[in-house]
C-alpha distance (Angstrom), angle and dihedral (degrees) to the residues before:
residue distance angle dihedral
M1 . . .
A2 3.79 . .
G3 3.83 90.8 .
A4 3.80 92.4 50.3
L5 3.79 90.5 48.6
Q6 3.81 91.3 50.3
Q7 3.81 89.8 49.1
L8 3.81 92.1 50.8
T9 3.80 89.7 48.2
D10 3.78 92.2 49.6
N11 3.84 89.9 48.9
L12 3.78 92.9 51.6
L13 3.83 92.1 46.6
G14 3.76 88.1 48.8
L15 3.75 90.4 57.6
L16 3.81 94.4 46.3
F17 3.85 96.1 39.2
P18 3.83 111.0 25.3
D19 3.82 115.3 -147.2
R20 3.77 115.5 -93.8
C21 3.78 124.7 -164.3
I22 3.81 111.1 -102.9
G23 3.86 88.2 -140.0
C24 3.79 107.8 42.2
R25 3.83 100.1 12.0
R26 3.84 93.8 -130.2
V27 3.78 116.1 148.8
G28 3.77 117.8 -107.5
A29 3.84 111.3 60.4
L30 3.76 140.9 26.6
L31 3.83 88.0 -123.1
C32 3.81 113.6 12.9
R33 3.81 122.4 -143.5
A34 3.76 93.8 -111.3
C35 3.76 92.9 54.6
A36 3.78 92.5 42.5
A37 3.79 89.8 53.4
Q38 3.78 91.5 54.1
L39 3.85 95.5 53.0
P40 3.84 107.4 121.9
R41 3.79 112.8 -118.7
Y42 3.82 115.9 -130.6
P43 3.85 108.9 -96.8
A44 3.80 96.9 -113.2
Q45 3.69 149.7 -19.4
V46 3.79 105.0 -80.6
L47 3.77 146.3 -169.0
L48 3.74 106.3 -149.1
S49 3.81 134.5 -164.9
L50 3.78 91.5 -20.4
P51 3.78 128.7 140.7
V52 3.75 120.5 -92.0
P53 2.96 118.8 -95.3
V54 3.82 92.2 37.8
P55 3.79 109.2 -129.3
P56 3.82 111.5 -102.5
Y57 3.83 94.9 -124.9
L58 3.81 90.0 61.3
R59 3.80 97.0 75.9
E60 3.76 101.2 175.0
V61 3.77 149.0 -22.8
R62 3.76 117.7 -138.7
V63 3.81 129.1 -171.4
V64 3.79 118.6 -168.2
Y65 3.79 106.8 -166.5
T66 3.78 141.5 16.2
Y67 3.82 109.8 -106.3
Q68 3.82 99.9 -119.1
G69 3.79 141.1 94.7
A70 3.75 120.1 8.0
L71 3.75 93.2 -3.9
R72 3.74 92.1 55.1
Q73 3.83 89.7 49.2
A74 3.80 90.7 49.9
V75 3.83 94.5 49.6
H76 3.78 89.4 46.6
A77 3.79 92.4 51.4
L78 3.77 89.5 50.7
K79 3.83 98.7 45.6
Y80 3.79 103.7 32.0
E81 3.76 106.3 21.9
G82 3.87 95.9 44.5
Q83 3.80 94.9 -121.9
R84 3.76 95.6 152.0
R85 3.81 93.7 173.0
M86 3.82 87.3 68.0
A87 3.79 85.3 76.8
L88 3.84 88.2 72.5
P89 3.89 98.2 66.1
L90 3.79 91.9 34.7
G91 3.81 91.2 50.7
A92 3.81 88.9 47.2
L93 3.85 88.1 56.5
L94 3.83 90.4 54.0
T95 3.79 90.9 46.7
A96 3.82 91.2 51.9
Y97 3.83 90.0 49.5
L98 3.82 93.0 51.0
H99 3.85 89.3 49.9
E100 3.76 87.3 54.8
Q101 3.80 97.0 41.8
P102 3.80 111.5 16.4
M103 3.76 123.5 -153.4
P104 3.80 116.6 -153.6
A105 3.82 107.6 -120.6
D106 3.78 141.8 157.6
A107 3.80 90.9 -166.1
I108 3.76 145.6 8.4
I109 3.77 116.2 -131.8
P110 3.84 119.3 -173.5
V111 3.80 118.8 -143.8
P112 3.80 102.0 -100.4
L113 3.81 127.8 -125.1
H114 3.75 122.9 -134.3
T115 3.80 111.8 -102.4
H116 3.83 92.0 -112.7
R117 3.86 90.9 54.9
L118 3.75 90.7 42.5
R119 3.84 91.6 54.1
Q120 3.78 90.7 48.6
R121 3.80 95.9 48.9
G122 3.81 98.3 32.9
F123 3.77 94.2 -137.8
N124 3.80 144.3 37.0
Q125 3.81 106.9 -112.7
S126 3.82 92.0 -156.5
A127 3.79 89.4 53.3
L128 3.84 90.6 52.8
L129 3.75 90.3 51.5
G130 3.77 90.3 46.3
R131 3.84 91.6 52.8
V132 3.82 89.9 55.2
L133 3.80 91.5 46.4
A134 3.78 94.4 46.2
D135 3.84 93.4 48.7
R136 3.82 90.9 51.6
T137 3.82 99.4 41.3
N138 3.89 99.5 34.9
I139 3.84 88.6 -127.7
P140 3.85 108.5 139.4
L141 3.81 116.4 -111.3
L142 3.74 117.0 -138.9
T143 3.80 119.2 -159.0
G144 3.76 128.6 172.2
Q145 3.82 97.0 23.0
L146 3.76 93.5 89.3
A147 3.82 107.9 50.6
R148 3.76 136.1 -177.7
L149 3.79 115.3 -127.3
R150 3.78 101.5 -179.0
D151 3.86 130.2 42.0
T152 3.80 92.4 -135.5
P153 3.79 123.7 -154.9
S154 3.75 121.0 -107.6
Q155 3.86 116.4 -71.8
V156 3.86 92.0 -142.9
G157 3.74 111.9 123.7
L158 3.83 96.8 10.6
N159 3.74 123.4 123.4
M160 3.83 123.7 -129.4
W161 3.83 95.1 -87.2
Q162 3.79 92.8 45.7
R163 3.75 92.1 49.4
Q164 3.79 93.1 51.7
T165 3.83 90.2 47.2
N166 3.80 90.8 48.7
M167 3.77 91.7 54.9
H168 3.85 96.7 40.4
A169 3.81 110.9 129.6
A170 3.83 90.4 -6.8
F171 3.84 93.1 130.3
V172 3.77 137.8 44.6
W173 3.83 137.1 -173.6
R174 3.80 112.5 -122.0
G175 3.81 98.7 169.1
V176 3.76 115.8 134.4
A177 3.82 97.4 -161.0
A178 3.78 121.9 61.2
A179 3.75 114.7 -74.7
P180 3.83 116.1 -105.1
A181 3.78 116.9 -102.8
R182 3.81 97.4 -126.8
V183 3.83 123.6 32.9
V184 3.82 136.2 -177.2
L185 3.75 105.8 -149.8
L186 3.76 105.5 -151.3
D187 3.79 127.1 -151.7
D188 3.79 132.4 169.7
V189 3.82 100.0 -143.4
L190 3.80 122.8 10.8
T191 3.81 116.4 -150.7
T192 3.81 118.2 165.8
G193 3.84 99.3 -10.0
A194 3.84 93.2 -126.2
T195 3.81 92.2 111.2
A196 3.83 90.8 52.3
H197 3.79 91.0 48.3
A198 3.84 91.8 50.1
C199 3.81 91.3 49.6
A200 3.78 90.6 47.8
E201 3.79 91.5 53.7
V202 3.72 91.9 53.9
L203 3.79 94.0 45.9
H204 3.76 91.2 50.4
A205 3.85 91.4 50.2
A206 3.81 87.6 52.0
G207 3.82 91.2 56.2
V208 3.82 105.4 -87.3
R209 3.78 109.3 143.2
E210 3.82 99.4 -168.7
V211 3.86 127.9 29.7
R212 3.76 120.2 -172.1
V213 3.79 117.6 -175.6
L214 3.77 119.1 -144.3
A215 3.83 120.4 -174.4
L216 3.75 126.1 -179.8
A217 3.80 93.8 -141.8
R218 3.73 148.9 -9.5
S219 3.82 134.1 -173.8
V220 3.79 111.3 -107.2
L221 3.82 85.4 -125.3
S222 3.77 106.7 38.4
E223 3.69 115.2 -114.7
């Protein structure tokens, strides 16, 4: 019922306020094909701010786009302006990427928000992206099993040791069933990589054999 009501609301709002592209402002789509095609890809697949040697269960960290321009505007609209429908075109971008460069996975797990942040925002943007991705790839989405215990301070300006200390014991596995063997850990914007590493540690301890991190975007120079 809630989903049907949300769909009806979206349809009515669409009639009153037609979608405009976040990039070029043309009517027709939240992110038009022309602007989507011009989004700059992130320079390379990367392993960021992780211990050396990298733990074997953390197979790779992928970033799709550089966090700038229309993509930055779209993520900002989703996270900070409450435009949940922006998850649809952004999730479609992630889907297209996985069709081009598949990642073996038994489940998609979004990086969780702390309950305080979740109450403030009303939703987890990574979970919204994950729902779109799961629906279009038929990879199950798991939410709630990986939980955030501490609302950690920003990682900006911290060195490697400080980042790891900041994230220590920040996450916990609360899943009742056995953890899937292969997981894609999904984040919207990757900054230092310490959060992804902390999540990967917890997932591995819960029984996940392979963790692959997928982030929609990252600044070329981490913010």
